[in-house]
Structure formats: C-alpha cells, structure tokens
C-alpha positions in Angstrom: 7.6 -109.3 -52.4 7.2 -110.8 -48.9 3.6 -111.7 -49.5 4.4 -113.2 -52.9 7.1 -115.4 -51.3 4.6 -116.4 -48.6 2.1 -117.4 -51.3 4.7 -119.6 -52.9 5.5 -121.3 -49.7 1.9 -121.9 -48.9 1.3 -123.3 -52.4 4.0 -125.9 -51.8 2.4 -126.9 -48.5 -1.0 -127.0 -50.1 0.2 -129.2 -52.9 1.8 -131.6 -50.4 -1.4 -131.7 -48.4 -3.3 -132.7 -51.5 -0.8 -135.4 -52.4 -0.7 -137.0 -48.9 -4.5 -136.9 -48.7 -4.8 -138.8 -52.0 -2.1 -141.2 -51.0 -4.0 -142.1 -47.9 -7.0 -143.3 -49.8 -7.4 -146.9 -50.6 -9.0 -146.1 -53.9 -8.1 -142.9 -55.7 -10.8 -141.8 -58.1 -10.1 -140.5 -61.5 -11.7 -137.2 -60.6 -9.4 -136.6 -57.6 -6.4 -137.5 -59.7 -7.5 -135.0 -62.3 -8.1 -132.4 -59.7 -4.7 -132.9 -58.3 -3.1 -132.7 -61.7 -4.8 -129.3 -62.5 -4.1 -128.0 -59.0 -0.4 -128.7 -59.4 -0.4 -127.2 -62.8 -2.2 -124.1 -61.5 0.4 -123.7 -58.7 3.1 -123.6 -61.3 1.4 -120.9 -63.3 0.7 -118.9 -60.1 4.4 -119.1 -59.1 5.3 -117.7 -62.5 2.8 -114.9 -62.2 0.8 -116.3 -65.1 -2.5 -115.6 -63.3 -4.9 -116.1 -66.2 -3.5 -119.6 -66.9 -3.6 -120.3 -63.2 -7.3 -119.3 -63.0 -8.2 -121.7 -65.8 -6.3 -124.6 -64.1 -7.7 -123.9 -60.7 -11.2 -123.9 -62.2 -10.5 -127.2 -63.8 -9.3 -128.6 -60.5 -12.5 -127.5 -58.8 -14.5 -129.0 -61.7 -13.2 -132.4 -60.6 -13.1 -131.7 -56.9 -15.5 -128.9 -55.8 -14.4 -129.2 -52.1 -10.7 -128.4 -52.7 -10.3 -125.5 -50.3 -6.8 -124.4 -51.5 -7.9 -124.3 -55.1 -10.7 -121.9 -54.1 -8.2 -119.9 -52.1 -5.6 -119.5 -54.8 -8.2 -119.0 -57.4 -9.2 -116.0 -55.4 -5.6 -114.9 -55.0 -5.2 -115.1 -58.8 -8.2 -112.9 -59.4 -6.8 -110.5 -56.7 -3.5 -110.2 -58.5 -5.3 -109.2 -61.7 -7.6 -106.8 -59.9 -6.7 -103.1 -59.8 -8.1 -101.1 -56.9 -10.0 -97.9 -58.0 -10.3 -98.9 -61.6 -13.9 -98.7 -62.7 -14.3 -101.0 -65.7 -16.6 -104.0 -66.3 -13.6 -106.3 -66.5 -12.2 -105.0 -63.1 -15.6 -105.4 -61.5 -15.8 -109.0 -62.8 -12.3 -109.7 -61.2 -13.6 -108.2 -58.0 -16.7 -110.4 -57.9 -14.8 -113.5 -58.9 -12.1 -112.9 -56.2 -14.7 -112.5 -53.5 -16.7 -115.5 -54.6 -13.7 -117.8 -54.5 -12.3 -116.6 -51.2 -15.7 -116.6 -49.5 -16.2 -120.2 -50.8 -12.8 -121.2 -49.3 -13.7 -119.6 -46.0 -17.1 -121.4 -46.0 -15.2 -124.7 -46.2 -12.5 -123.8 -43.7 -14.0 -121.0 -41.5 -11.0 -121.0 -39.1 -8.2 -120.8 -41.7 -6.3 -117.7 -40.8 -4.6 -117.3 -44.2 -8.0 -117.3 -46.0 -9.5 -114.9 -43.4 -6.5 -112.5 -43.9 -6.7 -112.8 -47.7 -10.4 -112.0 -47.8 -10.0 -109.2 -45.3 -7.2 -107.8 -47.6 -9.6 -107.9 -50.6 -12.3 -106.0 -48.7 -9.6 -103.5 -47.6 -8.6 -103.0 -51.2 -12.2 -102.2 -51.9 -12.4 -99.8 -49.0 -15.1 -101.9 -47.4 -14.0 -101.1 -43.9 -16.6 -103.0 -41.9 -16.2 -106.3 -43.7 -12.4 -106.0 -43.5 -12.4 -105.1 -39.9 -14.7 -108.0 -39.0 -12.3 -110.5 -40.6 -9.2 -109.0 -39.2 -10.6 -109.0 -35.7 -11.6 -112.6 -36.2 -7.9 -113.5 -36.7 -7.2 -112.1 -33.1 -10.0 -114.2 -31.8 -8.5 -117.3 -33.3 -4.9 -116.6 -32.4 -4.7 -114.1 -29.5 -1.2 -115.1 -28.7 0.2 -114.3 -32.1 1.8 -110.9 -31.8 1.9 -110.2 -35.5 -1.9 -110.2 -35.7 -2.0 -107.0 -33.7 0.3 -105.3 -36.1 -1.7 -106.3 -39.1 -4.9 -104.8 -37.6 -3.1 -101.7 -36.3 -1.7 -101.0 -39.8 -5.2 -101.6 -41.2 -6.7 -99.0 -38.8 -3.8 -96.6 -39.5 -4.7 -96.5 -43.2 -8.2 -95.2 -42.3 -7.2 -92.9 -39.4 -6.2 -89.8 -41.4 -9.4 -87.7 -40.6 -11.0 -90.1 -38.2 -10.0 -89.8 -34.5 -12.1 -92.8 -33.5 -10.2 -95.1 -35.9 -6.9 -93.6 -34.9 -7.7 -94.6 -31.3 -8.4 -98.1 -32.5 -5.0 -98.3 -34.2 -3.3 -97.1 -31.0 -5.2 -99.6 -28.9 -3.9 -102.4 -31.1 -0.3 -101.3 -30.5 -1.0 -101.1 -26.8 -2.6 -104.5 -26.7 0.6 -105.9 -28.4 2.7 -104.3 -25.6 0.3 -105.6 -22.9 0.5 -109.1 -24.3 4.3 -109.2 -24.2 5.6 -106.2 -22.2 9.2 -107.4 -22.2 9.4 -107.4 -26.0 11.2 -104.1 -27.1 9.7 -104.3 -30.6 6.3 -103.5 -29.3 7.5 -100.2 -28.0 9.3 -99.4 -31.2 6.1 -99.9 -33.2 4.1 -97.8 -30.9 6.6 -94.9 -31.0 6.8 -95.1 -34.8 3.1 -94.9 -35.0 2.9 -91.9 -32.8 5.6 -90.1 -34.8 3.6 -90.7 -38.0 0.3 -89.3 -36.5 -1.0 -86.1 -38.1 -2.7 -83.1 -36.5 -2.0 -79.5 -35.6 1.6 -78.6 -34.7 0.7 -78.7 -31.0 -0.9 -82.1 -31.3 2.0 -83.5 -33.3 4.4 -82.3 -30.7 2.5 -84.1 -28.0 2.6 -87.3 -30.1 6.4 -86.9 -30.4 6.7 -86.4 -26.7 4.7 -89.5 -26.0 6.8 -91.4 -28.6 10.0 -90.5 -26.8 8.7 -92.3 -23.6 8.3 -95.5 -25.7 11.7 -95.1 -27.2 13.1 -94.8 -23.6 11.2 -97.9 -22.6 12.8 -99.8 -25.5 16.2 -98.6 -24.3 15.5 -99.8 -20.8 15.0 -103.3 -22.4 17.9 -102.9 -24.9 20.4 -100.6 -23.2 23.2 -101.8 -25.5 21.3 -101.3 -28.8 22.8 -98.5 -30.9 19.6 -98.5 -33.0 17.4 -97.9 -30.0 19.5 -94.9 -28.8 19.6 -93.5 -32.3 15.8 -93.7 -32.5 15.4 -91.7 -29.3 18.0 -89.2 -30.6 16.2 -88.7 -33.9 12.9 -88.2 -32.0 14.5 -85.5 -29.8 16.2 -83.9 -32.8 12.9 -83.7 -34.6 11.2 -82.0 -31.6 13.9 -79.4 -31.5 14.1 -78.8 -35.3 10.4 -79.1 -36.3 8.6 -77.3 -33.5 10.1 -73.9 -33.6 7.2 -72.3 -31.7 8.9 -73.8 -28.6 11.1 -71.3 -26.7 14.8 -71.4 -27.6 15.8 -72.6 -24.2 13.6 -75.7 -24.5 14.7 -76.3 -28.1 18.3 -76.2 -26.9 17.6 -78.6 -24.1 16.0 -81.1 -26.6 18.9 -80.7 -29.0 21.5 -81.5 -26.2 19.5 -84.6 -25.2 19.5 -85.6 -28.9 23.2 -85.1 -29.0 23.7 -87.3 -26.0 21.5 -90.1 -27.3 23.1 -90.1 -30.8 26.6 -90.0 -29.4 25.6 -93.0 -27.2 24.7 -94.9 -30.4 28.1 -94.1 -31.9 29.9 -95.2 -28.7 28.0 -98.5 -28.8 28.7 -99.2 -32.5 31.3 -96.9 -34.1 30.9 -98.6 -37.4 27.1 -97.9 -37.6 26.8 -95.2 -40.3 23.4 -93.7 -39.6 24.2 -91.9 -36.3 26.9 -89.8 -38.0 24.4 -88.8 -40.7 22.0 -87.4 -38.0 24.8 -85.7 -36.2 25.5 -83.5 -39.2 22.1 -81.7 -39.3 21.9 -81.7 -35.5 25.0 -79.5 -35.3 24.5 -77.5 -38.5 20.7 -77.0 -38.6 19.8 -76.9 -34.9 22.7 -76.1 -32.5 24.4 -73.6 -34.9 21.1 -71.7 -35.1 20.3 -71.8 -31.4 23.8 -70.8 -30.3 25.0 -68.5 -33.2 28.1 -67.5 -31.2 29.4 -71.1 -31.7 28.2 -71.5 -35.3 31.6 -71.9 -36.8 32.6 -74.7 -34.4 29.2 -76.4 -34.8 29.4 -76.3 -38.6 32.9 -77.8 -38.5 31.6 -80.6 -36.2 28.7 -81.3 -38.4 30.9 -81.5 -41.5 33.2 -83.9 -39.7 30.4 -86.2 -38.8 29.0 -86.1 -42.3 32.4 -86.9 -43.8 32.6 -89.9 -41.4 29.1 -91.0 -42.5 30.2 -91.0 -46.2 33.4 -92.9 -45.3 31.5 -95.6 -43.4 28.8 -95.9 -46.1 31.6 -96.3 -48.8 33.2 -99.0 -46.8 29.9 -100.8 -46.4 29.3 -100.7 -50.1 32.8 -102.0 -50.9 32.3 -104.8 -48.3 29.0 -105.8 -49.9 30.5 -105.8 -53.4 33.3 -108.0 -52.2 30.9 -110.4 -50.5 28.9 -110.7 -53.8 32.0 -111.3 -55.8 33.1 -114.1 -53.3 29.6 -115.7 -53.6 29.9 -115.7 -57.4 33.3 -117.3 -57.2 32.3 -120.0 -54.8 
C-alpha cells in the first residue's frame, strides 16, 4: 500500500513536470500535446489500477514523444503490476520482458534517477536475479550516501537471500552497521540492527548468540531514548525470549535473564502505564517462565500473570472504544 501511494504521488509530480516543460516552450508541437494527453490519461488508469488501459495509453504517449522518461518508467511499473513472480506462462514471460525493456529504457535516458534504479532493481529481485538487483541497489547508495533509508532497502534485500548463505547474511548485517556508523545518534538504527539479529536463523547456540548481541543494541537504543517505553519493552522481550526459548541454559542463568526481563518490562509500564503491550508480555513472563523456574512460588506468579493479562485486556478495550469514538466524531464533523 505504501509503494502504491508513493507511485501515485510520483505520478502527480511527473505529470506536473510534463505540463511545465511544455508550457515553457514557445511553440508546442502537436506531437508533444498528444503525448501529454495520453500520458495524463495513462496516469489516471494507473491510479485506478487499470493497468492494461494504462499500458495502452503510455505506449501512445511514447509514440508521440519517444523521450518521455516517466512514460517509460510507469509503463514498466504497469507491466510489473500485472507480472506474477514464479508463474511460468508465455503471457507472464512477455510481461517480464516488457517491464524490463521499459524500465531499462527509462534508466538509459535518466541514469541517475533513484526511483527508476530502485524500480528496476525491484523487478530483478522479483525474478531472483540477485547480481543485477544488487548492482542497482548499491548504485542508489553511491548516488545518495547520506540517505539513511537506502541502507535499509539494501539490508532487507540481502536478508531475503541470507537464509542458507552466510556470506550474504554478513552483507545484510554490514548494511545495518553502515547505517549506524552514518548516524550513530539515531536510535532507530540500533532498533533495526537488533531486530535483524533476532530474526537470524541457525542452531540454537548460534541463535542465542544473536539474541545476546541484539540485547546490546537494544541497550544502546535505551541509552539514547531512556524515557521510551517502547525501547524498554523491546529489551524486556529480548531477555524474556532468551530465558524462555533457550532451555539448554542452566536454570540459574535463565532466572537471571527472566528477572532482567521483569525489570525492563516494568520500566516500560512505569514510563507509560496506558501502554497495553508491556502488560501482555508480563503475563507469560510470570506464568510460563518464572512459575516454572521457581515452582515454590507458582501460585503467586500465576496470580500476578493473570492480573497483568487482565490489565492488558482492559487497556486494549479502552483503546478500541477510544478509536471508535474518534471515528464517530470524524463522521459527525
């Protein structure tokens, strides 16, 4: 949905660029007027997800103006929307070819256009053509090394291919680290890195090491956002996961982790008592971890867990009622 909205916004900008370019000319040729007409018509079809009609109109625009970059770009986008990855049919193969032809042509005209580079890289990514996609994504960083979002795009790209490839997994991690190095005072960089480490796969021992490394990044985020309930909760969930998931650890170590998790999640509650999620995690922490590690206190821990879960349901109910009221007020306005 985000990408679709971005496309629509870019279409509007592209259409305005065409209009202003034409308006600046002393003499507007019939061909350029016709190209502009079909381009505008195509944008309307694209916005309404009528991609086949959009294709026909973009092709008409290019017939009258073969150098219209945005027409090539959104012609390629239209073919991409119709393309289905992994479907082996003559029609789908034709959509693939047409999408690549249009996007490559757009890039040929504007070789430094980040949006076109990204779109073509995304198409190669859909085709599992790793080398071509990687080359284009890295090109984006070369063009805009100061744009932090570019590092996330490439890190996520590498992550999709890292399942059984340690070398690519290292590349993904390096991109998250480069993001942190580029802006070390931005807490979001540490959050992305920690999340990536917690999603890494491997043996139980390797996964535990990833969780331990992730906890250091959550702690760094907390050092930058000490009053963030969300940051404290993230650390607490990490520690809870270590205690709950890795039962090969000795009970003493698991209890230590569980108590650290308890402190972190309680800190999140203290910072924002109306934040529902910490209460939801307190329930299983008491009932599924602490009650098992200290069975002599099981009854008390279960009661505590139930109390937190009841509080979670109460806060979530209030939030739903508040949202409903806000929607009703908007309708009545």
